[in-house]
C-alpha positions as CSV (number, residue, x, y, z in Angstrom):
1,M,-70.4,-218.5,-40.8
2,E,-67.8,-218.5,-43.1
3,V,-67.3,-222.0,-44.3
4,E,-71.2,-221.4,-45.0
5,L,-70.8,-218.4,-47.2
6,K,-67.9,-220.1,-49.3
7,Q,-70.5,-222.8,-50.1
8,R,-72.4,-219.9,-51.8
9,L,-69.1,-218.7,-54.1
10,G,-68.6,-219.2,-57.4
11,R,-66.1,-220.7,-59.6
12,Y,-62.9,-219.4,-61.8
13,V,-62.3,-220.7,-65.1
14,L,-58.9,-219.6,-66.5
15,K,-58.7,-218.2,-70.1
16,T,-55.8,-216.9,-72.0
17,Y,-56.7,-213.7,-73.8
18,E,-53.6,-211.9,-75.7
19,K,-51.2,-213.9,-74.2
20,E,-52.5,-213.0,-70.8
21,T,-54.1,-215.9,-68.3
22,V,-57.4,-214.6,-66.8
23,R,-59.9,-215.8,-63.9
24,S,-63.3,-215.2,-65.5
25,F,-65.8,-215.5,-62.5
26,V,-69.0,-218.2,-63.3
27,P,-71.6,-217.6,-60.3
28,P,-73.5,-220.3,-58.9
29,P,-77.5,-221.1,-59.8
30,L,-80.3,-219.3,-58.0
31,P,-81.1,-219.5,-55.0
32,P,-78.1,-219.3,-52.6
33,D,-77.1,-222.6,-50.9
34,P,-77.1,-222.7,-47.6
35,P,-80.7,-220.8,-48.0
36,L,-80.9,-217.3,-47.3
37,R,-81.3,-216.2,-43.3
38,L,-84.2,-213.7,-43.7
39,D,-85.2,-213.7,-39.9
40,G,-83.4,-210.1,-39.7
41,L,-84.3,-209.1,-42.6
42,Q,-88.2,-209.6,-42.2
43,Q,-89.0,-206.1,-40.7
44,L,-87.4,-204.1,-43.4
45,L,-89.2,-206.5,-46.0
46,E,-92.6,-205.8,-44.4
47,Q,-91.6,-201.9,-44.2
48,A,-90.5,-202.5,-48.2
49,N,-93.8,-203.8,-49.1
50,Q,-95.7,-201.6,-47.1
51,A,-94.2,-198.5,-49.1
52,I,-95.0,-200.5,-52.0
53,G,-98.4,-200.9,-51.6
54,R,-98.9,-197.2,-50.7
55,L,-97.2,-196.0,-54.0
56,D,-99.5,-198.4,-55.8
57,G,-102.5,-197.2,-54.0
58,L,-101.7,-193.4,-54.4
59,A,-101.3,-194.3,-58.2
60,S,-104.9,-195.6,-58.3
61,I,-106.3,-192.6,-57.2
62,L,-103.9,-190.0,-59.3
63,P,-106.3,-187.8,-61.7
64,D,-103.9,-188.8,-64.6
65,L,-101.9,-191.7,-63.9
66,S,-100.6,-191.8,-67.5
67,L,-98.8,-188.2,-66.5
68,F,-97.2,-189.5,-63.9
69,I,-96.0,-192.9,-65.7
70,Y,-94.8,-190.6,-68.7
71,T,-92.1,-188.3,-66.6
72,Y,-91.4,-190.6,-64.1
73,V,-90.5,-193.3,-66.9
74,R,-88.2,-190.6,-68.1
75,K,-86.6,-189.6,-65.2
76,E,-85.4,-193.0,-64.4
77,A,-84.0,-193.0,-68.2
78,V,-82.2,-190.2,-67.3
79,L,-81.1,-191.6,-64.1
80,S,-80.0,-195.0,-65.1
81,S,-78.1,-193.7,-68.5
82,Q,-75.9,-191.5,-66.1
83,I,-74.6,-193.8,-64.1
84,E,-73.5,-195.4,-67.1
85,G,-71.6,-191.9,-68.0
86,T,-74.0,-189.9,-69.8
87,Q,-74.6,-186.3,-68.8
88,S,-77.9,-185.7,-70.8
89,S,-80.1,-184.1,-68.0
90,L,-84.2,-184.6,-67.7
91,S,-84.6,-181.4,-69.7
92,D,-82.1,-182.2,-72.3
93,L,-84.4,-185.6,-73.1
94,L,-87.7,-183.0,-72.8
95,M,-86.0,-180.7,-75.4
96,F,-85.0,-183.3,-77.9
97,E,-88.2,-185.5,-77.8
98,N,-90.0,-181.3,-79.0
99,D,-87.3,-181.3,-81.9
100,E,-85.7,-178.6,-79.5
101,V,-81.8,-179.0,-79.4
102,P,-80.6,-180.0,-75.9
103,G,-77.7,-178.7,-74.1
104,V,-75.4,-181.9,-74.7
105,P,-74.2,-184.2,-77.0
106,I,-77.0,-185.3,-79.0
107,Q,-75.7,-189.1,-78.3
108,D,-76.1,-188.6,-74.9
109,V,-79.5,-188.0,-75.1
110,R,-80.5,-190.6,-77.7
111,E,-79.0,-193.0,-75.5
112,V,-81.5,-191.8,-72.8
113,S,-84.3,-191.5,-75.6
114,N,-83.8,-195.5,-76.5
115,Y,-84.4,-196.5,-72.8
116,V,-87.4,-194.7,-72.5
117,A,-88.3,-197.0,-75.9
118,A,-87.0,-200.1,-74.5
119,M,-88.8,-199.9,-70.9
120,N,-92.0,-199.3,-73.0
121,H,-91.4,-202.0,-75.1
122,G,-90.8,-204.3,-72.5
123,L,-93.6,-203.2,-70.4
124,Q,-96.2,-203.6,-73.9
125,R,-95.0,-207.4,-73.8
126,L,-95.5,-208.0,-70.8
127,R,-98.8,-206.8,-70.7
128,S,-99.9,-208.7,-73.7
129,G,-98.7,-211.9,-71.7
130,F,-95.9,-212.7,-73.1
131,P,-93.5,-213.8,-70.2
132,L,-90.3,-212.4,-68.6
133,S,-87.8,-214.5,-70.7
134,L,-84.5,-214.8,-72.5
135,R,-86.5,-214.1,-75.6
136,L,-87.9,-210.7,-73.8
137,I,-84.5,-209.7,-72.3
138,C,-83.0,-210.1,-75.8
139,E,-85.7,-207.7,-77.1
140,I,-85.8,-205.3,-74.8
141,H,-81.7,-205.0,-75.0
142,D,-82.1,-204.9,-79.2
143,V,-84.3,-201.7,-78.6
144,L,-81.8,-200.2,-75.9
145,L,-79.2,-200.3,-78.2
146,S,-81.1,-199.8,-81.3
147,N,-79.2,-196.8,-82.6
148,G,-76.3,-194.3,-80.9
149,R,-73.6,-195.4,-78.9
150,G,-73.2,-199.0,-78.5
151,S,-75.3,-199.8,-81.6
152,E,-72.1,-201.9,-83.1
153,K,-72.1,-204.1,-79.9
154,Q,-74.6,-207.0,-81.0
155,P,-78.0,-205.4,-79.8
156,G,-80.1,-207.9,-79.0
157,E,-77.6,-211.1,-78.7
158,F,-75.8,-212.1,-75.8
159,R,-71.5,-211.3,-76.4
160,K,-69.4,-214.1,-78.2
161,S,-66.5,-212.3,-76.9
162,Q,-65.0,-211.4,-73.2
163,N,-66.1,-208.3,-71.6
164,W,-64.6,-206.7,-68.1
165,I,-65.5,-204.4,-65.7
166,G,-62.8,-201.9,-64.7
167,G,-59.1,-201.6,-66.1
168,T,-58.6,-201.5,-70.0
169,R,-58.6,-205.2,-70.7
170,P,-59.6,-208.7,-69.0
171,G,-55.7,-208.9,-67.4
172,N,-56.1,-205.9,-65.2
173,A,-59.7,-205.5,-64.7
174,S,-61.9,-205.6,-61.2
175,F,-63.7,-208.5,-62.8
176,V,-64.3,-210.6,-65.3
177,P,-67.5,-212.1,-65.7
178,P,-68.2,-215.7,-67.3
179,P,-66.7,-216.6,-70.2
180,P,-68.9,-216.1,-73.7
181,E,-69.4,-219.8,-73.8
182,L,-70.8,-220.0,-70.6
183,V,-73.2,-216.9,-70.6
184,L,-76.1,-219.0,-72.2
185,D,-75.6,-221.5,-69.6
186,C,-75.8,-219.3,-67.1
187,M,-78.6,-217.0,-68.4
188,S,-80.7,-220.2,-68.8
189,S,-80.5,-220.8,-65.3
190,L,-81.4,-217.6,-64.3
191,E,-84.4,-217.6,-66.8
192,L,-85.5,-221.1,-64.5
193,F,-85.1,-219.4,-61.2
194,L,-87.2,-216.4,-62.6
195,H,-90.2,-218.9,-64.0
196,E,-89.7,-221.2,-60.1
197,D,-92.7,-221.0,-57.6
198,R,-90.7,-220.4,-54.6
199,P,-93.1,-219.7,-51.6
200,D,-90.2,-219.5,-49.2
201,L,-88.6,-217.0,-51.6
202,P,-90.8,-213.2,-51.2
203,L,-90.8,-211.6,-54.4
204,L,-88.6,-208.4,-53.4
205,I,-86.0,-210.8,-52.2
206,K,-86.3,-212.6,-55.8
207,A,-85.8,-209.0,-57.8
208,G,-82.9,-208.6,-55.3
209,L,-81.3,-212.0,-56.2
210,V,-82.1,-211.8,-59.8
211,H,-80.6,-208.2,-60.7
212,V,-77.2,-209.1,-58.8
213,Q,-77.0,-212.5,-60.9
214,F,-78.0,-210.8,-63.7
215,E,-74.9,-207.7,-62.9
216,T,-72.5,-211.0,-62.3
217,I,-73.5,-212.7,-65.7
218,H,-73.2,-209.5,-67.7
219,P,-74.1,-211.3,-71.1
220,F,-74.3,-208.2,-73.3
221,L,-71.1,-206.4,-74.6
222,D,-73.0,-203.1,-73.7
223,G,-76.5,-202.0,-71.7
224,N,-76.0,-204.5,-68.6
225,G,-76.7,-202.0,-66.0
226,R,-79.3,-200.4,-67.8
227,L,-80.8,-203.5,-68.4
228,G,-80.5,-205.1,-64.7
229,R,-82.2,-202.0,-63.3
230,L,-85.0,-202.2,-65.6
231,L,-85.2,-206.3,-65.0
232,I,-86.2,-205.5,-61.4
233,T,-89.3,-203.2,-62.1
234,F,-89.9,-205.9,-65.0
235,L,-90.0,-208.8,-62.7
236,L,-92.0,-206.5,-59.9
237,C,-95.2,-205.5,-62.9
238,A,-94.9,-208.9,-64.6
239,Q,-95.7,-210.6,-60.8
240,N,-98.4,-207.6,-60.6
241,V,-96.8,-206.7,-56.8
242,I,-96.8,-202.8,-58.5
243,R,-99.7,-202.3,-61.1
244,E,-97.6,-199.7,-63.1
245,P,-94.0,-199.2,-63.8
246,I,-93.6,-196.6,-60.8
247,L,-91.0,-198.0,-58.6
248,Y,-87.1,-197.6,-60.0
249,L,-84.2,-198.0,-58.1
250,S,-81.5,-195.5,-60.4
251,L,-81.7,-192.6,-57.8
252,Y,-80.8,-195.4,-54.9
253,F,-78.0,-196.8,-56.8
254,K,-76.4,-193.2,-57.8
255,A,-76.7,-191.9,-54.9
256,H,-75.0,-195.0,-53.0
257,R,-72.9,-196.1,-55.9
258,T,-69.8,-197.0,-53.8
259,A,-71.5,-199.0,-51.4
260,Y,-73.7,-200.4,-54.4
261,Y,-70.7,-201.7,-56.5
262,D,-68.9,-202.7,-52.8
263,L,-72.0,-205.2,-52.3
264,L,-72.5,-206.5,-55.3
265,D,-68.2,-207.6,-55.2
266,R,-69.2,-208.5,-51.3
267,V,-71.7,-211.1,-52.8
268,R,-69.0,-212.2,-55.6
269,T,-66.3,-212.9,-53.3
270,K,-67.9,-213.6,-49.8
271,G,-71.2,-215.0,-51.2
272,D,-72.7,-212.2,-48.4
273,W,-76.2,-212.1,-50.0
274,E,-77.9,-211.5,-46.9
275,V,-75.7,-208.0,-46.7
276,W,-76.9,-206.6,-50.4
277,L,-80.7,-207.8,-49.7
278,D,-80.2,-205.4,-46.9
279,F,-79.2,-202.5,-49.0
280,F,-81.8,-203.5,-51.6
281,L,-85.1,-203.8,-49.3
282,T,-83.6,-200.3,-47.9
283,G,-83.5,-198.7,-51.5
284,V,-86.7,-200.3,-52.2
285,K,-88.4,-198.7,-49.3
286,E,-86.8,-195.3,-49.9
287,T,-87.6,-195.2,-53.2
288,A,-91.4,-196.1,-52.9
289,D,-91.4,-193.5,-50.2
290,Q,-89.9,-190.8,-52.6
291,A,-91.4,-191.4,-55.4
292,A,-95.1,-191.6,-53.4
293,S,-94.1,-187.9,-52.2
294,A,-93.4,-186.6,-55.5
295,A,-96.5,-187.9,-56.8
296,R,-98.5,-185.8,-53.9
297,R,-96.4,-182.9,-54.5
298,I,-97.0,-182.6,-58.3
299,V,-101.0,-183.2,-57.9
300,A,-100.9,-180.2,-55.3
301,L,-99.0,-178.0,-57.5
302,F,-101.3,-178.9,-60.4
303,E,-104.5,-178.1,-58.4
304,E,-103.2,-175.2,-57.2
305,D,-102.2,-174.1,-60.6
306,Q,-105.6,-175.0,-62.0
307,R,-107.1,-172.9,-59.5
308,R,-105.0,-169.8,-60.4
309,I,-105.3,-170.1,-64.0
310,E,-109.8,-170.6,-63.7
311,A,-109.5,-167.2,-61.7
312,L,-108.5,-165.4,-64.7
313,G,-112.1,-165.4,-66.2
314,R,-112.6,-165.4,-70.4
315,P,-108.9,-166.5,-71.1
316,A,-109.0,-169.5,-68.8
317,A,-110.7,-171.7,-71.2
318,S,-107.5,-171.7,-73.6
319,V,-105.1,-171.1,-70.8
320,L,-105.9,-174.4,-69.4
321,R,-105.5,-176.6,-72.3
322,V,-102.1,-175.3,-72.9
323,F,-101.4,-175.9,-69.2
324,Q,-102.7,-179.6,-69.3
325,H,-100.0,-179.8,-72.6
326,M,-97.4,-178.7,-70.0
327,Q,-98.2,-181.4,-67.6
328,R,-96.9,-183.8,-70.1
329,N,-94.1,-181.2,-71.8
330,P,-92.8,-179.1,-69.0
331,I,-90.6,-177.5,-71.7
332,V,-92.7,-176.3,-75.0
333,S,-92.2,-173.7,-77.6
334,I,-95.3,-171.7,-79.6
335,P,-95.3,-173.5,-82.9
336,A,-94.8,-177.1,-81.4
337,T,-97.6,-176.5,-78.9
338,A,-100.0,-175.1,-81.5
339,Q,-99.7,-178.3,-83.7
340,K,-100.2,-180.6,-80.7
341,I,-103.0,-179.1,-79.1
342,G,-104.8,-178.0,-82.3
343,I,-105.2,-174.3,-81.6
344,S,-103.6,-170.7,-82.9
345,A,-100.3,-170.1,-82.0
346,P,-101.0,-166.6,-81.4
347,T,-103.6,-168.2,-78.9
348,V,-100.8,-170.5,-77.4
349,A,-98.5,-167.2,-77.0
350,K,-101.4,-165.3,-75.4
351,S,-101.8,-168.1,-73.0
352,L,-98.2,-168.6,-72.1
353,V,-98.1,-164.8,-71.4
354,H,-101.0,-165.5,-68.9
355,M,-99.2,-168.4,-67.4
356,R,-95.7,-166.1,-67.0
357,H,-97.4,-163.4,-65.3
358,L,-98.8,-165.9,-62.6
359,G,-95.5,-167.2,-62.2
360,I,-96.2,-170.6,-63.3
361,L,-93.7,-170.5,-66.3
362,R,-90.9,-168.9,-67.6
363,E,-89.1,-167.9,-70.7
364,I,-85.7,-169.5,-70.7
365,T,-84.0,-168.5,-74.3
366,G,-84.1,-164.7,-74.2
367,R,-84.6,-164.8,-77.7
368,E,-87.4,-163.2,-80.0
369,R,-88.0,-166.4,-81.9
370,H,-87.6,-170.1,-81.2
371,R,-88.8,-169.2,-77.9
372,L,-88.6,-171.7,-75.3
373,F,-91.0,-172.2,-72.1
374,V,-90.7,-174.2,-69.0
375,Y,-93.0,-175.2,-66.6
376,E,-90.2,-174.5,-63.7
377,P,-92.1,-175.7,-60.7
378,Y,-92.9,-179.0,-62.0
379,L,-90.0,-179.6,-63.7
380,A,-88.1,-179.0,-60.2
381,I,-89.8,-181.9,-58.9
382,L,-88.8,-183.7,-61.8
383,N,-85.3,-183.4,-61.5
384,E,-84.6,-183.8,-57.8
385,G,-81.5,-186.4,-57.8
386,T,-81.2,-185.8,-61.7
387,E,-77.6,-183.8,-61.6
388,P,-75.4,-185.1,-63.8
389,I,-72.4,-187.3,-62.3
390,R,-69.6,-185.6,-62.6
């Protein structure tokens, strides 16, 4: 078996950078050869598909699917950016989007905000019928690095210089991706695989292969990790496995990041795709189950709090309008809320007082002016797993 796996290994290209000889790794094209042994993964594959099916079915009966997507996309943006080193939280992003000052450097929050924009751009293009292609990948990357950190690193263009992972230079790096002159060949081969009709490769298996291949090629100077994670969701949406962008693996990768990086390396050094796919499918199953659980708890919370507000009697109508706004914006100020929903600031203030008395929200600044109010039980569900990596 070890001999067979060696046939799946890539090759090394020797290059000289700053007077050092460096071994750049060039992966073989997908799919793996010899073919994957999927017998031991069939049960897990079936469980992962069932979990996705349950999540997709739940999404279709949510009272406001756009609301769930709006918040869930932002949670994914925070998690994926945290893996790359930002300290931004979901609360920071929501405050930034509401023109409030976040509690971390603005660069961190702008990076997360770019991720949301990149995700939305990719999904809109796919829905308009544009194929998941190298052109689209470059477009998404351009949005991802459009401003702030990384904006000087050739947004939207495959790299023209050598990059590396770990270490301070290619000579002491833990991994050196393909040299720049081979990036386009590697990515063109990956694009062919994306569009290849392979009935023998279930789509979740294909998504797991594509993610590793993209991360191994590392085609951009910055943003590869975030874009590689997005590709999983884009591929599933493009093939209608999920109708909406509601499956993201960043929380799973963040929680198991040591195993994640070890398994990427194991594919490169030993050709052991099956062990990686076991990890990947487990992540899909767990992530889909967690997302479904969170959606159910959010719906139950909204229904319970709405019943309590309706019991207020006469003030209920205006309070419900503010409450519905807070379902999309869990952190609000009085002036911004009044402007966005078209009722007076005093009415908004009274509505917030009612919700404070009901225990639905709390004020978080302790100030008399420029106060902020948070829908804490809702934000607590959304925040699960988003504590910054220290």
